[in-house]
C-alpha positions as CSV (number, residue, x, y, z in Angstrom):
1,M,-17.2,4.8,0.5
2,K,-14.8,2.4,-0.1
3,A,-12.0,2.1,-3.3
4,V,-9.7,-0.7,-4.5
5,I,-6.4,1.4,-5.3
6,K,-3.1,-0.3,-6.4
7,T,0.3,0.7,-5.7
8,G,3.9,-0.8,-5.1
9,G,2.3,-3.8,-7.3
10,K,-0.1,-4.9,-4.8
11,Q,-3.6,-4.2,-3.7
12,Y,-5.9,-2.3,-1.3
13,L,-9.0,-2.0,0.1
14,V,-9.3,1.2,2.3
15,G,-12.2,3.7,3.6
16,E,-12.3,7.2,4.7
17,N,-9.9,7.7,7.5
18,D,-7.9,4.4,7.2
19,V,-4.6,4.0,8.3
20,L,-2.4,1.4,6.3
21,V,1.2,0.3,5.9
22,V,2.4,0.4,1.8
23,D,5.5,-0.1,0.3
24,K,7.8,3.0,0.4
25,L,6.3,6.3,-1.4
26,P,8.8,9.2,-2.1
27,E,7.3,11.9,-0.5
28,A,7.8,13.1,2.6
29,E,5.9,13.1,6.3
30,A,2.9,15.4,6.4
31,A,2.7,15.3,3.0
32,K,-0.4,15.1,0.2
33,V,-0.5,11.5,-1.4
34,T,-3.1,11.2,-4.8
35,F,-3.4,7.9,-5.6
36,N,-5.0,7.3,-9.4
37,E,-5.4,3.7,-10.1
38,V,-8.6,3.1,-8.4
39,L,-9.3,-0.4,-10.0
40,L,-13.6,0.0,-7.9
41,T,-15.6,2.0,-6.1
42,A,-18.7,1.7,-3.9
43,D,-20.8,2.9,-1.4
44,D,-20.5,1.9,2.4
45,E,-24.2,-0.7,2.0
46,G,-21.9,-2.0,-0.8
47,K,-25.2,-1.5,-3.2
48,T,-23.4,1.1,-5.7
49,V,-20.5,-0.9,-6.8
50,T,-18.3,0.5,-10.1
51,L,-15.3,-1.7,-11.3
52,G,-12.6,-0.3,-13.8
53,T,-11.4,-1.7,-16.9
54,P,-8.8,-1.6,-16.0
55,T,-9.2,1.9,-13.8
56,V,-12.4,3.6,-12.9
57,A,-12.1,6.6,-15.3
58,E,-11.8,10.4,-13.1
59,A,-11.9,8.5,-8.9
60,K,-9.3,9.1,-6.9
61,V,-7.8,8.6,-3.3
62,E,-5.9,11.4,-1.2
63,A,-4.5,10.5,1.3
64,E,-1.5,12.2,3.8
65,V,2.0,10.6,4.8
66,V,1.9,10.2,8.5
67,Q,5.1,8.4,8.8
68,Q,8.5,6.8,6.8
69,F,10.2,4.0,8.6
70,K,11.8,0.3,8.4
71,D,10.1,-3.0,9.0
72,D,11.4,-5.5,11.4
73,K,14.9,-7.2,9.8
74,L,14.4,-10.3,8.6
75,R,16.7,-13.1,9.2
76,V,17.7,-15.4,5.9
77,F,19.8,-18.3,6.5
78,K,21.3,-20.7,3.5
79,M,22.8,-23.5,4.2
80,R,24.2,-27.1,2.2
81,R,24.7,-29.5,4.7
82,R,28.2,-31.8,3.8
83,K,29.0,-28.7,1.9
84,R,31.2,-26.4,4.6
85,Y,28.1,-23.6,3.1
86,R,26.7,-21.2,5.3
87,K,25.3,-17.7,4.8
88,S,23.3,-15.4,6.6
89,M,21.7,-12.2,5.6
90,G,19.2,-9.8,7.3
91,H,16.7,-7.3,4.8
92,R,14.8,-4.4,6.6
93,Q,12.1,-3.3,4.0
94,D,11.2,0.6,4.0
95,L,7.5,1.3,4.6
96,T,5.5,3.5,4.6
97,K,2.5,4.5,6.7
98,I,-0.1,6.5,5.3
99,K,-4.0,7.7,6.2
100,I,-6.7,8.0,3.5
101,V,-8.3,11.9,3.1
102,S,-11.3,11.3,0.9
103,I,-12.2,9.1,-1.9
104,T,-14.2,10.8,-5.2
105,A,-15.6,8.3,-7.9
């Protein structure tokens, strides 16, 4: 079974036993997470599709937190030519790796 879930302002197409990286979730490692914002569900062949308005009623996706980690550093460099302005910054995004355990519709 496949589903489209919404978390962190983004939408993800997931199936059972999929591992994906999402924005940081407040749960600890090895904790269970339930996503109630399921936008679409479908069987594996795609013959039966249920589209939510905006979400599918009584559908949920259960996942397990595998790891909490930080992404690679992004370098941000700003410069104004002929003005002696240079600014260098860095950013590391907090992320969560989850594994989809079950999809119920």
